[in-house]
Structure formats: structure tokens, C-alpha cells
N, C-alpha and C positions, 0 to 999 in steps of 0.2 A: 277389532281390538284383541280378540283371543288369538287370531292368526299372528298379529304383530308380536304379542307376548311370546308365542311359541317360537317364532323365529329368533327373538331376543335370547330366550333360554337355550336354544340349540346353538347359537353362536357362542354364548357364554360357555357351554359345555365343551365345544370344540377348542376355544381359546384356552380353557383350563387344561384340557388334555395335552395340547402342545406345550403349554407352560410347564406342566409336570414332566413331560417327556424331555424337554431341553434341560431342566434342572437335574433330572435323574441321570441323563446321559452324561452331563458335565461332572456330576458328583462321583460317578462310578463307571467311567468309560472303560477301564480295564476289566471290569467285571461284567459288563453288558454283553449281550449276544443277540444277533439277529438270526432268524432261521426262515428260509423260504423254500417252499416246495410246490409242485404243480402236478395235480392228478389228471390223467387223461383216460377216459374209459366210457362205460355206458351205465346209466342208472336212471331212476325215476322216483319221484315223490307223488303219491296219489293225492288227488284234490277232492276234499269232501264237499266243496261248495257247488251248488247246482249249476249245470251247464258249463262249468269252468274245466279246462283241459288239465290232465295230469302234467306235472312239471318235469321236464327232462333234466338229467344231470350228466353233463358231458365233460366239462372242464371245472375242476375244483382246486383253486389256489388256496394255500395256507401260509399265513404270515404270522410270525411271533417275534417278540422282542422281550428280553428280560434284563432289566437294570437292577440297581440296588433296591429300589422301591417300586418304580414305575414299570408296568408290563403291558404288552399288547398280545392278545390271542385272537387272531382273525378280527371280528367286529367288537370284541370286548376290550375295554380300556380299564386298567385297574391301578391302584396304588396300595401297596402293602403297609398296613399299620402295625401288624404283629406277626412274628414268624419264629418258630423254633423247629426242632426235628420232627414233631408230630402234628403241629397245627399251624394254621395261617388265617389271618383276618385281613380282608381287603375292602377298600372302597371300589365300587364297580359301576361302570357305565356300559350299557349294552342296548342294542335295538330290540324292539318288539318283534314277535315271530308271526303272529296270526295274519298280518296283512299280505303275506306271501301267497295266500290262497285267493286273494281278490285282485291283485295287480299282475298284469301280464308280464311286466318287467320289474324285477325287484332284486336288490343286491343279495338277498337270501337265496335266490336261485343259483348263485354261483359260489357262495360261501357255505361250507358244510358246518352245521352246528353240532359239535360232538357232545355237549353236555345237556343241561336242562333247557328245556324249552322249554268217573269210575264205572264201575260196571253198569251196562245198560243192556236190556234185552231187545232193543230195537234192531231190526234187520237193516240191510243196506238197500233201500228202495231206489228205483229209478225215479226220474222226475215225473211226478204225477200231475194231473190237471190242477190240483190245488197249488202246486208250485208254479205252474205256468201262469197262474193269475197274477203273479208278482211281476211288475214292470221294473226290470233291473235298471232302467234309465233313471228311475226316481231314487235309487239308493244313494246314500251319501258315500263319498270316497273314503275308503279305509286307508289311512296314512300310516307310515312307519313311525311309531313313537319312540322316544328315547327313555329308557328305564335306568334309574340310578338307585343305589342302595348299598347294602353290605353283603359280603360273601364270606362264609366261614367254611374251612375244610379241615378235616381231622383224619389221621391215619390210625386205625385201630385193628390189630390182629390181622394184618394183611388186606384189610378193606379200606377203601378211600370213601369218606363220607363228606358230602358237600351240601351246604345250605345257603340259599340266597333269599333275601327279603328286599323287594324292589318296588319302586313307585314310578309311575309315568310322569316325567317332568316337563315334557314338551307341551302339555296342556291340551292335547287332542281329546283325551277322555279321563285323565286323572285317576287311572286305575292302579290297583295294587296286585302284586303277584308274590307268592311264596313257593320256592322250589326246593325239593329235597332229592338227592340222588346218592345211591350206594353202588360202588363199582369195585370189581376185582380184576387186577391185571396179572397175567401169567406169561412168563418168558420161557420159551422152549428153544434155546439156541437162536436160530435166525427167525423163528416164529414168535410173534407177539399176539396175544389174545387178550381181549378185554370184554367183560360182561357188565352191563349197567342196568340198574333197576331204579326208576324214579317216579315222582309224581309232581304235578304243577297245579297249585291252587290259584285261581284267578277270581277276582271279585266281580260283582254284578256290573260295575261300570265298564270293565274290560270286555266282558261277554256281550253286553248290550251294544257297545260301540262296533264290534265286529260281527256279531251274529243276531242282534236284535232287529225287530221290524217295527218301527214306530208307526203311529197312526197315519202320519202324513205321507208315509212311503208304502202303506199297505194297500190302499185302494180297495180292490175286490177281495182281498185276503184279510183274515183276522190278524190284528197286531200281535206281536210276540215280544214279551218282556223276559229276558234271560236272567236267571239267578246265578249266584256264585257256584263254583264247583271245582272238582278235581279231574285232571287228565293224567292218566298213567302212561309210563314209558318203559319199554323193554328194548335193549339195544345190544348188538353183537358186533365187535370189531376184530378183524384179523389182518395181519400184515406179515410179509416175508421179505427179508433183506436180500437182494440179489448181489449188489456190490456197493461201492461207496456212494453212488448217486441214485441207483434205481432200486425200487422195491415194488412188490405186488401188494394190492390192497383190496379188501372186500369189507363192506359194512352193511348192516341192515338194521332197521328199527321198526317197532310197532307202537303207535300211539293210540290208546283207547280214549276217545274223547269223552269229556264230561257230558252227562245226560242233558244238561242245560244248553250245551252246544249242539248235540246230535238231535235234540227235539226242535231246533230252530227250523222254520220253513225254508231257510236258505241253504240248509245242509241236507245232503242225501246219503251220507255214510257216517257211521259211528267210529271210524278209525282212519288213521293215516299210516301208510306203509312206505318206507323209504329203503332203497337198495342201490348200491353202486359197486362195480367191480372194474378194476383197471390197473394201470401202472402209474407210479408216482416218481417224479424226478426231483431229487433233493439238490438244490443249488449250493 
């Protein structure tokens, strides 16, 4: 019953997106703009989940569309409710992020998330005997949920501030997330630099779905019930325009996982490091 409802809501969201897209494109075709680029290079995203391999980043496509109200930014679908020179309020639909660490093939392996996705003294241990007691075949499948909610952005003194309040609407875990990010962009001729600092609060439903260990899956290991918590983010982006179509690009980010995530018996690291360097072709 829950799976059927999840599929229904997912279809509803997709139909809504295409409906908004068609209406937005027809209403302001002259003002709309598609942008497509393809990054080719070498990169990696470390994986904090036990026994799971780090995730290679080789091909990174980027797709964006901006209409009068409707927009697409990679995997984000939005509709602008309010906009002026300094602020913007959007309805937003975006996929969840955490399942990328559990699924071998996931769309997030190929789409780079530039925006939003606390301190813990825990070291980065290897998989100890206590972790090996977990039979991974008993773990439930972590699915890519659909998040929907509001996004607000504001420019203040050269800083871009972004807030998102999202809830999981595909009914896999019915969780809630709140994201805040502050970024500073600097243009130096052909060089573009951007520094981002952010945090992502996730409730206990979200953490338990991805990182919890319920009794029926624990067997010889103690069950684990994850609490809500904050994950912090620091990110650096650099690009250099070579000509009309080609640019060089480098980005790296550091995520410090919430202690309720890093304390999970499924997790063997308290951070996620992402880095990519390569060339980008702009169509």
C-alpha cells in the first residue's frame, strides 16, 4: 500500500513538473533559456558507509533551464513565487542525497550537487569486528526519495544566503530537512571563484531510514536508533574560461557528518570529501 502511494505521488510530481514546464515555456518562450555543459575529468566522493567503495566522478553533465517562473537546475525543479533584485522565493522539488552511499548505481553519481545537501571527536575507524557482525543482506533498501518544499535566497552585502525547508513526499520515510548556506562569488577576469559554507539539519526519521539499525536487521549487533542532527559543509569552486565553449574547472567540498550519523554502526567515517578536476564543454 505504501509503495503504491509512493509511486502515485512520484508520478504526480513528475506530471506537475512537466505541466509547469510547458505552461512556463509557452508563457515566456522569448525569455527562457536552456544551458547544457559536460564536464570530463577525474574526481572522487569518499563513502562513509562500511565496506562500500568510494564513488568515482568522471563525467559530470549540467543542465539548466530558466523560464519566466519555472526553472530546472540539474535535478532541482522549481517554480518562482516571488522575485526582485535581492530576493527570491521558490517552490522546489529535489531528490534526497544520502542514498548515494548505499546504491552502487545512482543518478547522484553523475550529477554534481553544488548547493545544499556537527562537530564530533570520533576518529575514522576501519571496519571492526562489531561492524562485521552486521549482515548487510538483511538491511532494507535505501531508496531515492523526493523532497518538496520552499527555497528562499537573499543577496546581502555581496553574500548569497539560501534557505530550504523540505519534506519527503514519496513516503519512503516521511522525513524533514532544513538547509542553510552562505556563499561568496568572486570574479577575476576569466577566473571565477566561489566559497560556500552551509549546514543541513535532518530529523530522526531521515537519519533512521538511512543510518539506523532496527532490531530485525541487527541480529548479533545492538540495534541503533539515530537522532536528529546537523551536518556541516565547506565547499570551494574554481573555473577558468578558455574560450567560448571550453573552461577548466576544479571543486572540492568537505562534509562533517552529524554525530548521529557517524555513531551509526553502518558508518566508518565522520566526513565525506568530494573533489573533481577537469575540462567543461559548454554547448
